[in-house]
C-alpha positions in Angstrom: -109.9 111.2 8.8 -108.0 114.3 9.9 -105.8 112.3 12.3 -104.8 109.9 9.5 -103.7 112.9 7.5 -101.7 114.3 10.4 -100.0 110.9 11.0 -99.3 110.5 7.3 -97.8 114.0 7.2 -95.7 113.3 10.3 -94.3 110.1 8.8 -93.6 111.8 5.5 -91.7 114.6 7.3 -89.7 112.1 9.4 -88.7 110.2 6.3 -87.8 113.3 4.4 -85.7 114.8 7.2 -83.9 111.5 8.0 -81.9 112.0 4.8 -80.7 115.4 6.1 -78.7 114.0 8.9 -75.6 112.0 8.2 -72.3 111.3 9.9 -69.7 113.6 8.2 -67.0 111.0 9.1 -68.7 108.3 7.1 -68.4 109.5 3.6 -68.2 106.1 2.0 -64.4 105.8 2.2 -64.4 102.3 3.5 -64.4 100.8 7.0 -62.7 102.4 10.0 -59.2 101.2 10.9 -58.4 100.4 14.5 -54.8 100.9 15.5 -52.8 100.8 18.7 -52.0 104.4 19.6 -48.5 103.6 20.9 -47.6 101.7 17.7 -49.1 104.5 15.5 -47.1 107.3 17.4 -43.9 105.3 17.2 -44.3 104.8 13.4 -45.1 108.5 12.9 -42.0 109.6 14.9 -39.9 107.2 12.9 -41.3 108.4 9.5 -41.1 112.1 10.4 -39.6 114.4 7.8 -39.7 118.1 7.0 -41.4 117.5 3.6 -43.8 114.6 4.6 -47.5 114.9 4.1 -49.7 115.0 7.2 -51.4 111.7 8.2 -55.2 111.7 7.9 -56.8 110.5 11.1 -60.4 110.7 9.9 -61.0 107.0 9.6 -58.8 105.7 12.4 -60.1 104.4 15.7 -57.3 104.2 18.3 -57.0 101.6 21.0 -55.0 102.7 24.1 -53.4 99.5 25.3 -50.5 101.2 27.1 -52.4 103.7 29.2 -51.1 102.0 32.4 -47.5 101.5 31.0 -45.3 104.4 32.0 -42.4 102.9 29.9 -44.4 102.7 26.7 -42.4 105.5 25.0 -39.0 105.0 26.6 -37.4 103.7 23.4 -38.4 106.9 21.6 -36.2 109.0 23.9 -32.9 107.0 23.4 
């Protein structure tokens, strides 16, 4: 009987504590967006202004499709 109480207590504690751990990035703001990093950077450089608001990166997953392309950013420097 005592082992059943211990198991029941352990299960109850596990269920109670499972609500304490959450991913702070998943605050119910919708699904993550996946963007190509090069495309994102080029768009940000093009839209840069002294009064612009910073871009939130919390819900963005980047794909790095140009990591082996040394000319990926050449058109930004012209």
